[in-house]
C-alpha positions as CSV (number, residue, x, y, z in Angstrom):
1,M,-15.4,30.7,-3.1
2,A,-17.6,28.3,-5.1
3,G,-18.3,24.7,-4.0
4,G,-18.9,23.0,-0.9
5,W,-15.5,23.6,0.4
6,G,-14.4,26.8,2.4
7,C,-11.1,27.4,3.8
8,P,-11.1,28.3,7.5
9,H,-7.9,30.2,6.7
10,E,-9.7,32.6,3.8
11,V,-11.3,35.9,5.0
12,A,-12.6,38.7,2.5
13,D,-10.3,36.5,-0.1
14,R,-7.2,36.9,1.7
15,C,-5.4,34.0,3.5
16,T,-4.7,34.6,7.2
17,K,-2.4,31.7,7.6
18,I,-0.1,33.0,4.9
19,N,0.4,36.7,5.7
20,N,-3.0,37.8,4.5
21,L,-1.9,37.3,0.9
22,P,-4.6,36.8,-1.8
23,C,-6.1,33.3,-1.5
24,D,-4.6,30.9,-3.9
25,P,-5.7,27.3,-3.3
26,G,-2.5,25.1,-3.4
27,M,0.0,27.9,-3.1
28,K,3.1,27.0,-1.0
29,G,1.9,27.2,2.7
30,C,-1.7,26.3,1.7
31,E,-3.4,23.5,3.8
32,L,-4.3,22.1,0.5
33,Y,-0.5,22.1,-0.7
34,G,0.6,18.8,-1.8
35,R,-2.3,17.0,-0.8
36,F,-4.3,17.3,-3.9
37,R,-4.1,17.5,-7.7
38,F,-5.2,20.7,-9.2
39,A,-6.2,21.6,-12.8
40,D,-3.5,24.1,-12.9
41,E,-0.3,21.8,-13.2
42,S,1.7,24.3,-11.8
43,K,0.5,23.8,-8.3
44,N,0.9,19.9,-8.7
45,T,4.7,19.7,-8.3
46,R,4.7,18.9,-4.6
47,Y,1.9,16.4,-5.3
48,W,4.1,14.6,-7.7
49,E,7.1,14.6,-5.5
50,K,5.3,13.0,-2.6
51,K,4.1,10.2,-5.3
52,A,7.5,9.6,-6.4
53,R,9.0,9.2,-2.8
54,A,6.2,6.9,-2.0
55,A,6.8,4.8,-5.2
56,D,10.6,4.4,-4.6
57,A,10.2,3.7,-0.7
58,C,7.7,0.8,-1.4
59,P,7.8,-1.0,-4.8
60,P,5.0,-3.3,-5.9
61,A,5.4,-7.0,-4.7
62,T,6.6,-9.0,-7.5
63,P,7.8,-12.6,-7.6
64,D,11.3,-11.5,-7.7
65,N,11.0,-8.9,-4.6
66,K,8.6,-10.9,-2.3
67,P,9.2,-10.7,1.3
68,E,10.3,-13.7,2.8
């Protein structure tokens, strides 16, 4: 794995957390799943679902919806 981050679940290019499947950062079940954006947009669906829920739950403050 290149870069400064190493997954504690990756052993010999296999994910010990997910049934010894080949390590694919961002796959469902991965520590990173839904927490970060990836260059591969197919891995970002969970990220965008979480962002949409957060935006729906807390609309930005405007003069029309100020808390009293």
